[in-house]
N, C-alpha and C positions, 0 to 999 in steps of 0.2 A: 736410481740405478744402484745396484749393490754388487760387491765382488763375489759373494757366494750365495747360493740359493737359500732363501727363507720363505716359508709358506705364509699365505698363498701367493703364488706368482701370477702375473697377468700376461707378460710377453717373454718369449725366449728367442735366442738366436744361437744357431749351431754352425759349425764348420761342415765341410763336405764329409768328414768322417763321422759326424754325429756328435762330436764333442761340444759341450756347452761353452759358448763364448761369453755371453752376458745375458742378463735377465732384468725384468722390471717387475716390481711388486704390483699386485692387482690394485691396491689403493692408489698408487701413483698413476697407473694407467687410467683408472676411473676418474681421477682428478684432472688429468690432461684432457680427456674427452669432454668432461663437464665444463671446464673452463673455456675450451674452444666453442662449445655449444653456447655458453653464456655470451662470449664475444660475438658470435654470429647474431644473437638476438639483440645485442646492443647496436649493431650496425643500423643506421637509419633506414636504408632501403629494405632490408629484411624485416626490421621491426615494423615498418609501415605496412608491409604485406600481411604480416601475421595479425596486426591489430585489425585490419579489414576483415580477415577470415574469422577472427575471434569475436568481432562485433564490439570491441572495446579496446582501449589502450592497455598495454601490458605494463603494470606498475612494477616497482622493484621487488616486492614480495613475490609476485607471480613469476617474474623472471627467475628469481632464486629458487622457487619451488620447482619449476620445470627443470632447472639445472640440477637440483638435488635429485630428482627422479632419474635424470640422465646419468648422474654419478653411479646409480645402481644398475646401469644397462647391462653390465657383465656380472651381475651378482651370482649368476649360475656357475661361474668359474670356481667358486669355492667348493663345489662338489668334489668328493675324494677321487672319483674316477678321472676327472679332468686334471686335478693336481698330480695324480700319479704319472701323468705324461712327462714329468721331469725326467723319468727313465725313458730313453728312446725306444726301448723294447716294449713299453707298456701298450695296452690296447687303446685304440683311438676312441676316446669318449668326449663328446661335445659339451657345450654349456647351455644350449638353448632347450633342446628336447628334455633334458633332466629337470628343467623347471616345472614340467608337468607334474612331477612328483610332489611339489609343494604348492603350486599355484593353479594347476589345471582343475577341470571339473571332476576328474576321476582321481584326484590326489589322495594319498594316504592321509586320513584325517588327523591322526595323532602327530605324524610328522609335520603336517601342514600347520597345525596349531603352534608347535614349537618354533617353526621357521617364521611364521607371521609375527609372533611375539618378538623374535630377534630383529625383524624388520621394523618394528614399531607400527604395526598395521593399525592399531586402534587410533593412533595419532594421525596417520595418513588418511584414514577414512573421513576425518573431519574436513578434509580438503574438498569434499563434494563428490557428486556422482560421476564427474568427468575423470576421476582418478583412474578408474579401471580401463576405459578405452585409451587414455593417453599413455598409461603404463604398458598396455598391450602394444601400442605403436613403438614405444621405446625398446621393448624387448624384441621387436621385429627388426632390429638394426642390421640383420644379415640380408635384407632386401626383400623379404616377403613376410606375411603374417606368421608369427611364431606358432608352433603346433600345440596350443594349449589343450586341445581336446584329445591328444593322444593319451593312452593309458599310462599315467605317470607311475603306477605301481611297479612297472618294469624297471624304472630308474631309481626307485626309492633306496636301493642298497647303496647308491653312491652318496647318500646323505647320512649314512651311519658312520660313527667314529671308526677311524682306521689308523692303527699304529700310533695312537696318541694324538691324532689329528681329528678334530671335531668340526665338520663343515658348518653346523648350525652356530657354533660359537664364533667361527670366523665370519659368518654372515652378520652377526651382531656387531663384530668389530668393524666390518665394512660400513654398516649403517652408522656407527659412531663416527667414522671418518667423514662420512657425508654430513653429519651434524656439525662437525668442526669446520668443514669447508664452506658450508652455507648456513650460518647461524640465523640469518634473517628469515630463512624459509620456515624454521620451526618456532620462531619467536612470537608469531601472531596467528590467531586462529580464525580471523574474520574473512580474509580474502579466499575466494574459491578459484578453482582452475577454469580456464576457458572451456566451453563445451560446444563444439560444432564438428560435424563430420569433415568439412573441408580443412579446418584447423588441425584436426588429428592427422589427416593425410600429409599435410605440409610438415607437421612436427616429425613424422616418421622419416621423411626425406632429409630433414636437417640433422637428425640424429645419425643417420647413415653417413652424411657428409662430415659431421664432427668426429665420428669414430674413425673415418679414413684419415682425416687431418691429424687427429690426436695420436693415431698409430704411426704416423710418418715421422714423428719427432722424438720417439722414446729413447733413441740412442744418443741424444744430445747431452752435453754437460749441464746437468740440472743446477749445479752450484753457480755457474756463470750466467745462466739464462733461465730464471724461474718459469714455471708453467704459464703463469698469467701473462708475463711479458712476451714469452715465446708465442703464445696463441695470438696475440695482437699483431706481432711482427709477421707471422706466417700468413695471416689473412690479408695483409697488405701485399706480400710478395706474390701470392696466388692471384690477386685481383679481386678478392671478395670484398675488400675494403678499398674503395676507389677514392676516398676523401683527398689524399694528396694530389692525385691526378686531376680531380675536379677543381681543386683550388688553383692549380696552375693555369687552366684555361679560363677560369672565371676572372682572373686578373687581367686578361688580355681581351682586346676586341676580336671576337670570333667572326670572321667573314668567310663566305663561300669561296671567294677568289683566293684568299690566303691559304685555304685548305686544299683546293683542287686546281689552283693556278689557271682559272678561266672564269669568265662571267657566267652566272647561273641562268638557266631557263626559268620561266615563271613557275612551272610546276615543281621545280626543285626548291624554289623559295617557299612556295605554298605548302610543300610537304613538311617543312620544318615548323609551320605555324600551328597553333591550336593545341588543345590538350585531349582531344578525342583519343581513346585508348585503342581504337581500331580504325585504320584508314586503308583504302584500297586505291592504288594508282594503276590505271590502265593507259598504256602508252606503247607505241611500236618499239620493236627491237632497235637498240642503238640510240634511243632518245635520252639516255642518262638516268634511267630509273635507279641504277645502283647508287649513283651519287646523291640522288634525291633521298634514298633510304639512309645513307651514311650521314647526310646533313640532318635528317630528322633525329637520328641517334645522338649526334653531337648537341643539338638543341635540348633534347630531353635529358641527356646526361648532365649538361651544365646546370640545368635547373633542378636536378635532383630527382626527377621523375623516374629515371632508370639508372641502374648501376652497371649495366653491361649491354652487350649486343651479341645476338646469334643470328647469322645470316645463313638461311637454309635454302639450298639449291637442289634441283632435281637429279643431278648426276655428279659423280665424283670428278669427272673432267671439269665441269663448270666450277665446282667448289675449289678444286686445286688452282685453277686460273684466277679466280676472284681473290684467293688468299693473298697473293702478292699485291694486288691493288689495295686491299684493306690495310695490309702491313705498311705499304708506302704512305697511306693517309695518316696512320698513327705516328709514323716516324717523322713526317713533315710537321705534325702538330705538336708532338711532345719531345722530339729530338732524341737524345741519347737515353732519356729515361722513359721512353715510350712503353706502354703495356705490351706484353707478349700477345701475339695473335695466334691462337690455337687453330691448327688445321684439324677439324673434327671429321677426318676421313680415314678410316682404317685402311692401312696399306699405303698411305702417302706420308707416313710420319717420318720425321728425322729429328735430330737433336735441335735443329733450328726452329722447327715449327711445333714442337711439343708443348710450348707455352710456359715453360719454367715452373710447372707444377711439381710438387715433391713426390718422391717415391714412397711406397708403403707396401709391406707384405699384404696381400689382398685377403685379409681374414674374413671378409664379407662373403666370399664365394665358397659356400659349403663348409664341411668340417675344417676346423682350424688345424693347420699344420705349420708350426713355427720352424720346421726343419728346412723349408724351401727358401731359396734366395729371394731377396726383394727384387721386384721388377718395376720398371717405370710405369706410372699410372696409365699412360695412354697407349702403350705398346699393345696391350691385349685387353684393355678394359675401357671401351669407349663410353661407358655410362657416366664417366667423370668429365667428359668434354666440357660440360656447361659450367664447371667450377671456375674457369678462367673468366677474365673480364670481357674479352673479345674473342669470338670464335666464328669460323667459317666452315661449313660442312654440308652434309646432305640432309634433306628433309626427313629421311628415315630416322636419323638420330633424335630429332625432336619428336617425331610421332611415337617413338618408344615410350615417351613419358606419359602417353595417354592410353597405353595398352596394358593389359593384365599380364605383365611380364616382370620378372625379378628386377629390382632396383628402379622401377618406374618412378617411385617416389623421390629417389635421389635426383634423378634427372629433372623432375618437375620442380622440386624445391630450389634447385640451382637456377633453373630457367626462369622462374617467376619474377626475378628481379631484372630481367633483360628486356630490351626491345627485341622482339622476335620478328624477323623479316623473312617472309616466305616468297621466293622468286618463282616465276612461271606457274602461277596458279591457273589451271584451266580445267576443262570439263571431261577429261578422258577416263576417269576412274572413280566410280561411285564408292568403292571400298575406301580408298585413300581420302576421298572427300569427306566421308563420315568421320573418319579418325581425325582429320584435320579440324573439322568443326568441333569435335570434343576437346581437342587440344586448345583451340582458341577459347572455347567457353571456359575451361578451367583457368587458363592463363589470364583472361580478363577478370574472372571472378576473384583472383588473387591480387588484382590491382596492376597486373602487367600491361604492357603496351605491345601492339602487334601492327605490322604493316604488310599488306599483300600486294605483290607486283604481278602484272600480267600484260602481255601484248594481245591476248586473244580470249578474254573472259566474256562468256555469254551472259546476257541479262538474267536468264533463269538460274544459272549457277551462282551468280553474284547474290541474288536475292535469297537463294536457298542457304548459302553460307551465312549471310547476315541473320536470317531467321534462326538457324540452328545455333549460332553464336549467342543469340539472346536467350536460348534455352528452349526454343520451339522445335518444330519438325520441318524438314524441307518441304513436305507437301502442304504445310500450312502457309508457306510464303505466298504473298499476293500474286495471283496469276497475271502475267504480262504478255500481251499479244505480240505476234511477230511485227506488226506495224509499229506498235509502241516501242518495242525493243530496238528495232532498226533505226529509230529516230533519236535514241539516246546519244548525246554528244560523245565524240571520241577525238582526242584523248580525254580522260575523265579522272578527276580526283574526288573520291567520295568516302563517307563514313557511314555508320549505321543510321544516321539521321538526315543527311543531306548530301548533295553532289553538286559539283561545279565543273564546267568545261575548262579545258586547258588550251592556252595559245602559246606558241613559241615565238617570242620576240614580236608579238603583234599579229602574226599569222602562222597557221599551221605549216610545217615543213612538208614537202611533197616529193615522193620518189615514184616515178612511173615505171612499172615493171611490165615487160612483155612476157606473156604466158602463152604457151601453146601445148597442145596434146600431141604426144608421140606414141603411136600404138605399138610400142616395142617392149612391153612388159616381159614377154617370154623370149626376148632376143638379146642375150648378153653381148654377143659379138657385135651386133649393130649399135648397141649402146656404147660399147668400147670405141667403135669407129667414130661415132658422133662426138664423144669426149676428146678423142685424139685429134680430130680435125680442128676443134676449137683451141686445144692446147698448142698445136703447131702454129696457130696464128698469134700465140703469145698470151692466151687467156689462162687465168687461174680457174680451174674447173673443179667443182664438187659434184660427186655422184653419191647421192644418199639413197640407200635402199632400206626397205622395211625389215629385212631379215639378214642374218649373217650369211646364210647360204646364197642369197641373191647377190650380196656384196662380193663374196668370194668368186662367184661365177663371172662377174664383170671384171674383177681383178685378173683372173686367169686369162680372160679374153684379151685384156689390155696387154698382158705380157706376151701373148701369142702374136698380137698385131704390132708390138713395139719394134721400131727400127733403130739400129745402132747409131745411125748418123745424127739423129736428133732426139735424144732421150727426153721424155717429158713425164715419165712415171715417178710417183712418189717413192722415195727410197730412204731407208735408215740403215746406216752402217753398211752400205753397199748391197742391201737386200731390198728388192721391190716388196712393198707391203701395203696394208690398208689399215683402217681404224675401226675397231668394234670392241665389244666387251669381253671376248674370249681370249684375252692375253694375260700372261702373268703380270702381277701388279707392278714389278719393276719395268717390264716392257711397256705397260700402259703409260707409265710416267714418261718414258722415253718417246713414245708415240705422240703423247699430248704436246710435249715441247716441240717435236719435229713439225707437227701440223701448224702450230702457232708460228713457227719460224717460216714455214713455206707460204702460208696464206694469211698471216696475221698483219698487225699494224705496220710492221717494218719489213714486209716481204721483199724479196729480191725480184728483179725483173725476170721475164721469161715465163713460158707456159708450163703448167704442171697439172696433172690429174690426180686428185685424191678421192679414193673410194671409201665409203664408210656406211655406218648405220645411224640410228638415232643418237649415238654418242657424239655425232658431229653437230646436230641441229641446235644444241643448247650450249656449245662452247662459247666463251665470251668474247673472243677477239679473232674471228675468222672473216676475211674480206675477199669474197670470190667475185669473178666477173661473169661466170656462167654456172647455172645450177641445173643439174639433171636429177630428178627425184621421182621415186615411185609415187603412184597415186596414194593419197592419205587423206584423213579428215582435214577440213579447211583450217582449223586452228593449228594443226601440226604443220600444214603447208606454209602458213604465214610465218611460223617459227623458222622454217627452213629458208624461206625467202629473206628472212632477216639477216642471213649470211651474205646476201648479195649487196655489193656496193655499200658496205657498212661504213667505210671511212672515205670521206671526200679528200682528206689530207693524210699524209704519212706521219710517222712519228717525229719528223723534223719540221713539220709545218708546211711542207711542199704539197701542192695539189697532186692527187693521185693520177697517174697516167694509166690508161687502159687501151687495149687494142680497139681500133676503129669499129670493128664489127660488134664489139661489146661495150661501146660507150654508154649504152643504156642497159640497165640490168635485165637479164634474160633468163627465163626459167622454162625448161622443157619437162613436162609431166608425163611419165611413162604410164600408159593406160593399156588395158586389154583390148585387142583389136575388135572383139565381138561384143563389147559391153560387159556389164557386171552380172547379168542374170546367171551365168555359169558359176558364179561364186556363192550363190545362195546354197545353203546346206541341202535343201530339198532337191536341188537340181544338179549338184555336183556329182560327177561320175567318178572322180578319183577319191583319194583318201582324205588327208588333212587339207587345210586351207593353203593356198599358194600365195607367196609374196606377202604374207601377213594380211591378206584380204579375206574377209569372211571369218567363219568360226567353225570349230568342231566341238562336240559335246561328249564328255565322258564323266560318269558318276555324278551327273546332274550339274556339272560345272561347264560353263561356256568358255572355251579357250580360243585365243587368237590375238594377234597384235592389234588389229582393227576389226572387231567382230561385226560391227553394224554396217552392212552393205549399203544401206540407205544413206548413211553419212558419206560414204565414198561416192555414191551416185550424185549426191548434191555437189560435191567438189568437182567431179568430172563435168557436170553441166556448167558450173561456173567457169571452168577453164575453157570449155568449148564456146560459150556464149559471150565471154568478156575477154578479149585478147589483151587489153590494156587495163592494169590495175593501178589506181592512184592511191598510194599509201602515204599518210594514214587516213586520208579523207574517206576512203572506201572500206576501211577496216571493219567498222561496226556493221555495215550492211553485209559484207562478205561473211563475217562470223555468224551473224544471225541467219543468213540464207543457208549456211551450211550445217548448223547444229540446232536451230530452234525447232521445237516439236511441230509447230504449225507448218513450217517450211518443209519438214520431212514428210508430214502427212500429205501435203499438197503434191509432193513428188510421186508418191505411190498412186495417188488418184489420177495422175496423167499417164500411167503405164497401161499397156494393152490389157484388156480384160482378162485374158487367159494367164497373165503373169501375176495379177494382183494378189491372189491368194498366197502364192509363195513369198512375195515381198511382205505381206502382212504377217505371215508366220515368222519370217526373219525378225521383223520389228518386235513381235510379241516375245520371242525368245530372248532378244537382247534386253528389252525392258524388264522382262521377268528376271533375267540374270542380274541386272542392276539392282533390282529390289532385293534379290538374294544376297548380293554383295553388301548392300547397306545393312541388311539384317545380320550378316556375319560380322560386320564391323561393330554393330551395336552390341553383339554378344561378347566381343573381344575387348571393348574399351573398358578402361578403369573408371568407374563412376566415383569421383571424389566427393559427391554430395550424398553418398551412401556409406553405411557402416564399414569401417576399415577392415575389421576381422571377417566380414562375411563375403569377401571377394578374393578367392584363392588366386595366386599368381603362378604363372608357368615358370618353373625353374630354369629350363633350358632356352628360354626366349624363342620357343618354336612358333609363337604367334607372330606372323609376319606383318610388316607395314605395307606390303604389296601382296595381294592375294595370290597364292600359288607359287610365290617365289621363295622356295626353301633351298637355295643353292648350297652346294657342298664346297667347303674350303679344303683344297688338296695341297699338302705341303710336298715340295720336291725334295729329293735327297740332297744333303749338304754338298755344295760344290757344283750344283747344276748350272751350266752355262746356256743361256738362251740363244735364239737365232741372231740376235743383234750384238752378241759378244759380251754381254754382261751377266753377272750372277743373278739367278732368279730363285725365289724361295717358295712362292705359293700362287695358286690360281683358283678362282671361283668357277666351279663347273655347274652348269644348269642341272637342276634336280632330275629332269627327265633323262638326261644322259647316263645317270648312275642309278636308275630305278632298279631295285633289287640287289645293289652292291652293298656289302656290309660297311658300317661306319669306319671300322678299323682295317679295311682292306689294304693289302700291301701296295705300295707305289714303287714301280721299277721303271728304269729308263734303259732303253737299248738303242745305242747310237749305231744304226746300220745304214743310214742314208748318206749319199754323197754330198748333199748340200748341208745347210745349217739346221735342217729339220731333224727331229728325233722321234722315236716310237715311245709312247708312254702307256704303260699297263697299270690299270687301277683294278685290282682284283682280276676278274676274267674279262674286263672290257679293254679294248685296244683303241688307242687314239694316236694321232700324229700331232705334234706341236712344232710350229715353225713360223716363218715370216707371214703366213696367212692366218695365224692363230691356232686355236685348238679345234680339231674336228674328229669325229669318230671314224674308225675304219669299219666299213660294213663288209662282213664276210658272207660269202654264198656257199652253200653246201650242195 
């Protein structure tokens, strides 16, 4: 750090008026990043992963040579155009694209020769053929392959002398600084650089990580804390170097009871054994799969097999709730010095769950602008979530590391040292399944560990995932018949080589659930009366609908039927409400807490009705007496049934008391009164699908919550034919009866002859759509076994982890107060609600309603936002 500018500079900081406050030389910044990178490579966990990808150990010379190249990652900043930005009025010139003028295929030859001499290219070429791809990866530290093929002649002028400043001379000085920083790198000529595509992809991510960390500490007092000491200290503070924490638990006897304050089930102990890098635990909801995964992490962490944990869940609600449980575990184990638990859920962040990671101006996002203020890493940039030691978040954050999107390499390189736990793996989405398979394949190839958890995994899906993880294709998985699949033990712990049944304390636990069909799918008023009758008997009632519109219809009917003498409706801040995805992020957090309080472990006595959508089915601590649910596929229905009678005891250890009429768990499934034939697209007389059942097709894409009507028919028959379900002993048979191809084909064969053609057509469209989804996923995944530079990445991260879900994030005007009396800042609006609306459309609020609702205008679209969430206002002309 210097008091006055000297060229070339690497980092600037200005005040709000544009006045220069301080700056850092390019050589100092380059050294910071290179030393952080070297410190990363010296960590045993990362070093072990890189050695596997390289096919050999990384000796001292190789480590220093890679660090030497990283020192030059910002060599493009010496160009005169970039350096002119010391003047705040100067034109914005970057430092990556101008490198095409000296390094690209269309570079100015005479200029290129001068620059290459300045870089000592003749000496570097002796390092082997891997030099070019590795240096390409290093120059791509902004999160995507650098544009080496652009016409560099357009930027050649920035490399010409300007006012006594010669960029090429400064390039030589920067190279000399690298020589001085890493003398071992240039002292020997025999060692060559590692050469493999997977190693190159991992290197790219680690350089992005080092650049962020190196950029976060440039304002420190360099005299009191030199770069090398600072880099080692910051890696420990972030959680990238877990050695001190590992040493603390290695010295003590690590027991399950000490960590979780109860004796373990056999599957929890078994999950912690063995060194298989992929294991799959299938067990019913509420059986302790979370603790099994955490126990496996602790065992692997203590032995040095992993350096961290990422727990990936299907929804933000589930992730937010699990975060507190994981945090409690770490605090009980490590006490005051426990590692931070990062909540990797955009919109749920706070100072407490940000994870203690440093801030840095995000120079990786597009053209550098040192004029903007530093922002906390996690507030707007979730790509860095995996840098912490322990994180809990959504599966989408992990899947982004396997897609062709900007900063995928940063995510993947941070994640590779973790135990990746994926909760609620099931068979509902071919697109996500293919991306997950690619993620697992890459993670395991780097020596990472993974654990999959599911209550409802079908045998066909399990085998397809294992086959794809091995590098094969799903269709190459060994075919398993319905008879064989339904005989597979449940619960089950398996890896890609073997499987063994699970017993709980000598025998499987059993919960007998009464299920019945109620033909009330189109009757929200009658559904409301059914729920109210149970709640007035003292029952905790969940009403789970497939769509937001269906949930709101029941909620409105409940409010109409409610009586003042005995209120049993769910309310927050005096407002009757429900739970679904179309709430502002702050209101969602409030609703999450309120649901847990009303029907969680420590629920109060008295009846209540809570209406919601799929956002309720995977929450982690809901304990209902009576469930009313829309018809849905069997695996989803079992998820929802997992909310019934979840806890035999309350949080104080007392046996849970329930109304006599609901002493046994009871589930009412809302079905169409005339069967499902009317939901077939070929027979539907209306427009889109109703209640999420069936599908519509537009632009060749099949859309719908549950598009396969045959899956729904399989569930309907199971409900009608089996009024008592013994869980978990019947789980395997129920799942296979509801999703296995043989079982679905047999259902179609039993239908009347005049209907079969329509049912076959529905199946063909759905299967065709699944193949199309898998194909789309295959074209979107990032192949780390292929050339780094030949896979362009999407700048705006428009490639989604869930097909068709490109929701828009709308920010409210400052000071907006929501229906529950708290300030709200933003809401995710489904893409179809804003079709045709400009990205920068104005957002205005008009408070014209007597209650807590308000009118929201986004461009020309009109919405109402209130205690029922966001819904569009339909105008008629």
